[in-house]
N, C-alpha and C positions, 0 to 999 in steps of 0.2 A: 668500559662495560656498562650496560644499562643498569639502573637501579631496579630493585625488585618491582616497585610500583610502576616504574616506566615500562618494564618488560610486560607487565600485566596489561597496561593500557595499549601497548603495541599489539599484543595478541588479540585483544578485544576489537581493535580497529581492523586488523587483517581478517579475522574470522567473520566479522559482520560486513565485509565487502560484498557478500552475497546480497545483503540488504541494499547496498548501493546499486547493484545490477537490477534488482527488483524495481527500485524506484526509477532507474533510468528507463527500463522497458515500459513501465506504466506511464511515465511522462512522455516518452517519445511517441507512443501510439496515438496520443491526442493530436499530434501534428500529422502523423502518417495517414490517418483516416481521412483527412481533408483532401488528400490526393489519391489514396488507394481506393476509396469508396467509388468515386466516379470512374477511375481507371478500370476497375473490375466490374463496374455497374452493379454494385451490391445493394440489396434491399436493407431495410432497417434491421431485420433479423440477422442477416448475414454479417452486417457491420458489427452488431452486438456480439455475434459468435466469435469473430476475429478478436475483438477487444477482450472478451471474457474467456477466451480459450486458455490462457495461462492460469487463471484462477480456478477454472474447472479442473485442469490437470493438477494444480497445486493442492486442491482439497484431498485428492486421493494420495498424493505424495506425502502430505502431512500426516495422513493416517498411518503410514508405514514407516516414515523416516525415523521417528523417535525410537521405535522398537528395533529397526534395522541398525541404527547407530549404537544401540545397547549391545548388539551382537558383534559388529565389525569395527566399531570405534567411530568417534565423531570425525576425526581427521580424514580417514579414508573416504568417508561419504562426502565430505566437503570437497575433496579433490574431484570426485565424480561430478558433483554439482557444478564446479567451475568449468569442466569440460563440456557439460551439456549447455551451459550458458553460451559458450563460444560457438558450438555447433548450431544452436538456435539462431544466433545472430547472422551467421553466414547463410544458412538455409533461408531465413526470412528475406534477406536482401536479394536473393536470386529467385524468389518465388515467381512462378509463371502463371499461377492460377489461384483462385480462391481456396481450393482444396490444399495445395502445397503450402500456402501461407498459413493456413489453419494448423496443419501438422507441425510446421516449424514452431509455431507459437505454443502448441501443446508440449513440445520438447522443452521449451523454455519454462513452461509452467511446472514441469516435474522438478526442475532445478529450483525454481522459486519456493515451492512448498517445502522441499527438504531444507533449504537454507534458512527459511524463516523459523523452522522448528529447531534445527541443530545449533544454530549460532547462539541464541539466548541460553540454551541448555549448557553449551560448552562454557560460555562466559560466566554463568552462575556457578559453575564448578571450579573455576579458577579464581573467583573473587572472594574477598573477605566480606563479612556482613556489613561492615562500615561503608564499603565502596560498591557493593553489588548493584544497587539501583542505578548509580551513575554509569557503571560499565555496561550493564545490559542495555541501557538507553542509547549507547553508541550504535546499536543496531538500528534504532529509529533515526538517529542522526544520519547514518549512512543512507537510509532509505530516502530521506528528504534531500540530502545532497545529490543523490541520484536523480531525483525529480528536478532539482535545480539545474544540474548539468544537462539533462534531457531538454528542458525548456529553452536553455541557452542555445543548445545545438539546433533545436527546431527553428528558433527565431533567426539564427545565423543562416541556416540553409534556406529558409523561406526568403530571407533577404537576397541571397545569391540567386535564387530562382527568379526573383523579380528583376534582375539585371539583364538587359537585352544582349549584352556581349558575353554572357556566361553559358557554359555548356549544360547546366542543369535545366531540366524542364519539369512540367507537372507530371510527366510519365516516369521520370528517373529520380526526382528529389527524394521521394519517400524511401527508395531503396538505400540511399546514402544514410538517411535517418536510422534505418534499421541496422545497417551494416556497421556503423560506428561502435555499436555495443561490443563488437569482437575485441576491441583494444582493452577495455577494463576487464573483460572476462579472462584474457590471457594473463594480465598482470595479477589477477586474483589467484589463478592457478599456480603461478610461480611463487608468490609470497606464502602460499599455504605450506610449502616445503620447510619454512622456517618456524612453523607452529608445532609445539610438542603435543603429545596425546594428553587427553584430560586426566588429571590425577585421580579424580573419583572413579572414572572408568577403569583406570589402571588398577586401582585397589580392588574394585569389584571383580576384576578378571585375574587377580592373583599376582600382578606385577608390582609388588610392594616397593622394591628398591627404586625402580624407575619412578614410581609415584612420589616417593619421598624426595627424590632428586628434583623433580619438577616443582614440588611445593616449596622447596628451599629457594629455587630460582625465582619463584613468583612472590614469596612473602618474606624471605629471610629465615634464618634458623629458628628464632624464637616462635614466630607465628606458625611456622611450618609444623612445629611439634604440637601446638594446640589444634591445628587443622587435622593433623594425622590422627590425634586421639579422637576427635569428633567423628571422623570418617570411619575409623576402625570400630568405634562403639556402634555406629549405625549398621555397619556391615555384620558385626557379630550378632546383632539382634535379628538380622534377616537370614542368617546361614541356614536355619532350619525351615525356611519358607521357600516354596517353589516360585518360579518366575510368574508374574501376574498375568492373568487373562483379562481380556477387555471387559468382561461382565463384572469383574471384581471392582472396577471403578464405581459401580453403582451400589457398592456395599454401604451399610449404615455408617461405618466409620469415616467414609470419604464423601458422604452425601453433601455436606455443607460446602466443602471446598470445590467439589465438582459443580455444584450449582453456581458458585461464584465464577468459576472459570467459563462455564457455558454462557452465563449472562454477559460477561465482559466480552467474550469472543463474538457473540452475535451482535451486541450493540455497537461494537467497533465498526462493523461493516454496514449494518442496516440504517445507520444515520446518514449514509451516502458518500463516505470519503472517496471510495474508488470511482464512483460515478463522477464526482467532481474532478478528480485527477485525470482519469482516463479520457474524459470528454471536456477537459478544461477549455480548449480552444473553441469547441462548438458552443459551450455555455457562454463564453465571453462574446461570441458572435451573436448570440440570441439577444444580447442587450443593445445591439445596433452600433457598436463602436467600430465595426469593420474588421476585415480579416487580418491586416497587418497589426493593428492595435490589439487584436485578440492574441496573437502570437507573443507580442511584447508583454501583455498582461500576465501571460503564463509564467514568464520569467520572474516577475515581481511576486506572483503568487507562491512560486516554489521557494523564493528567497525568504518570504515570511515564514514558511515551514521550517527552514533552517534556523532562523532566529529564535522562534518559539520552542523548537526542540532543544536548543541550547539553554533556554530558560528552564525547561523541564529538567535537564541534566543538573543544573545548578540547584534546583529546589527539591528534587525527589527524595534525597537522603536527608534533607533538613525539615521540610514541612510534612513529608510523608506521601504515601500513595493515595490515600482516601481523599484528602483535601484537593489534590490536583485533579482527580477524576471528577469530583462533584462540581467544582468550579468550571472545569472544561466542558462537561456535558450540559450544564446550564447555559453556557455561552454558545454551544452548538445549537441548542434549541432556539435561542433568541436569534441567532444569525440566520438560520434557515427560515424562520418566520418573517424576518425582514425581507429576505429574497422573495418569498411568496407574496408579500404585500406589494413589493415593487413591481413584479411581473403582473400582478392582478390589476394594476393601474394602467398598464400599457395599452395603447391603441395602434393600429396599423393602417396607413393610408399611402397608396402609391399616387404620385403626381406625374403629370406629363414631363415636367422639368427634371424630376428625379429619375424617371425611367429613361430619359434621353441620355443620362450619364452612365447607364449600364452598358458595358461593352461585351461582345461575344454572346449576346442573347437575341432571341427572336422577340423583340420588344412589342411587335404588333400583336402578339398573342396576349399581351397584358392589357391591351386597350379596354376590354370590357370592365376592368377593375379600377381604371383610373378614377381618382376622386372618391372611391368607395371606402368608407371607414369600417374596419373590422375591430370589434371590441375584445377579441381574444386571439391568441396566437394559433390555436388549433384550426379555426375556420380560415384564417389568413393563409397559413401554410398549405392547407388542403386546396384552397382556390388556386394558389400560384403553382403548386405542383401539377394540378390538372391542366393548367394553361401551358406550362413549359415542359412538363415531363419530369420524372423523378431525378434522372441523371443531371439534367441542366440545372435544376433547382439546387441539388446538393453541391454542385461545383461552384455556384454563385450565391450561395445562401447568405454569406457575410455581407456582400455588396447589396443584395436585395433588402435585407433587414435594415442595413444602415440607412437606406433611402426611405424606408416606409415607417419605421417604428417611432413612436412618441412615448417616452417613458423617462423616469429618473434613473438613468443607467448607473450613476454613481452610487445610489442607494443599494442597488442590486450587487454592485461590485464590492461595496463595503460589507454586505452580508456574506458574500463568498469568501472574502479575505478573513472576515471574523470567524467563519466556520473553520477554515484551515488553520488559523492561529490557535483557536481553542482545541482543536483536535491534536495539534502538534505538541501541546504541553500536557495533554491528558490521555485520551484513549490510545493515541499512537504509541508512545513509549511505555506507559504504565501497564498496559495489558501484558506485554511480553515480560516485563519485570515481575509482575504478580504471578504469571504462569510459571516462570522459572523458580519461584520461591515456594508456592503453596503446597506442592506435592512431595511426598516422601521419596527418598532415593529410589526405592524399589519401583515406584509408579511414575516417576517423573517423565521419562521418555514416552511411555504409553499414554499418559494423561495429556501431555502437550500435543502429541500427535492426534489424539482423539478430538481435542478442542480445536486444534488447528484445522482438522477436517470440517468441523462445523463452521469455523470462521471462514474457511475457503468457500464452502457452499454458500454462505451468506453473501460473500463478495461476488461469487459467480452469479447468483440470482439477481443482485442489484445491478450489476453491470450488464447483464443480459436483457433485463426488462427496461433499462433506463431510456434507450431510444424510443421504445414503444410508448413509455409513459409520456415523453415529451410530445410525441405525435398525437396521442389519443387523450391524455389527461390534460396536457398543457404544462407550461413552465410553472405557473403559480401553484397548480394542484400538486405537482411533483415535489416542489420544495416544501409545501405545507405538510405533506406526508412525512418527509424527513424530520421536520421540526417537531411534529407531534410525537413521533417515535422517540426522539431525544428527550422530550419533556417527560414521557412515561418512564424512560430509563433513569432520569434524574431522581424521581421519587422512589423507584425501586432500589437504587443503590444507596439512597439516603437511609434506607431501612436495613439492608443486608451486608453492606461492604465492610470488610475488616481492615485493619492496618497491620502491615508487616515490616514497617521501617525499623532498621537497626537490630533485627533478630537474625540469629544464625538459622540455616536451613533446618538444623535439628531442633531448635527451639520452636520454629513455626510448625514443624511436624507434631511436636508434643501438644502444642496449644490448640491446633485446629483439626487434628485427626481425632475422631471420637472413638474411644475404647482401645 
């Protein structure tokens, strides 16, 4: 029989597998678009809409998921989530047009949003104060493991696609990339049947004996009695109070913790994490290292996320939430500014020798630009696109840049890796931990859903405009904006961020709720 602590860890891992699927989808799309964009002849805006479709749907899903889970229960909604993940994977793999692929990705986004809200809520409700930070961080660990698995899958399928005796082609390889997600989605669905209902939800809904039984399984007899008393006390205080309305979140008593939640939710996304992940292969190709090396670099990038998420899990209940966030955001700002500096120094020159090595292109169309040096990527890409056409350039972008660019690629790559590492031990896991802790029982589902909506909107906005930024503002300008935002966020959080380490949910409620 599992120990109570082992059982709790098992449940946290299973429930947060929705995070794994989110990470897998976000990672896999960075490889998919290298083939799907020229296949469907997508514009930058259409590419962005395919990539950002899940985050667009997720922001609305987050808005209602918390409240819906308060009504029907966390477990039932998670089962629906797993089913939608599986449906999205199959539909995406068989998509025959831009429109059908978009709809399939929207369905996945509904699942993503609900999972990202419900999992940390459920985990916080089965955890003790001592272990809550570490257990909620399993959600972020699963997200980055999903990224890692996706980039491994992308690199492997891209390798197979390059083999002359393999049945995969540029027209089919992206379908396999999308369809593989069906396997972990089905596993998630099956494992959820081994998950009990949330004890706090059971208490709120009058199922006291079942709640006590679950708490004993989770924490043992002694701690279960203490948890029961805390929960019962909280529920007794709320018996005479009606279910919260969304406008009540803006009441004076919740103003401080709502401000913290909104600030963390926005900053997590507008520093550019999903732009980096969703377009990782494209970004690496912009450094001129080539298409195959870009796929391989994605694997190492996602592995660094796993490593530094484990660092966060080891430290979050020791050093606290505030130090991790401040150090991480400072590192994010520095890393993005390093990227901006590196790309700002780049120049682009096509030579006759380099152009001769480009296959599958009308190289004669490039002859007017041979020997001409471009001082920025915007003018270079514009010139080459006008010569070759949008579709041809998108299909061969990695090879063209590899032959033309002159820059310190390693410096840019160090900046990208530094950004992901700093995010992985700070904004990634700490945001969800703090959101699961800051709000009173009565408001928790509603508040996390509301902030999740804002977080999702921020993510959608960044991923939607990122290709446009690269085309019109350029690589250096885009990364400079991300770095500047992170720097502003650092000084803001230095002033307003609280510490919730080692406190029960009820203690946090008393300390940070005014009145």
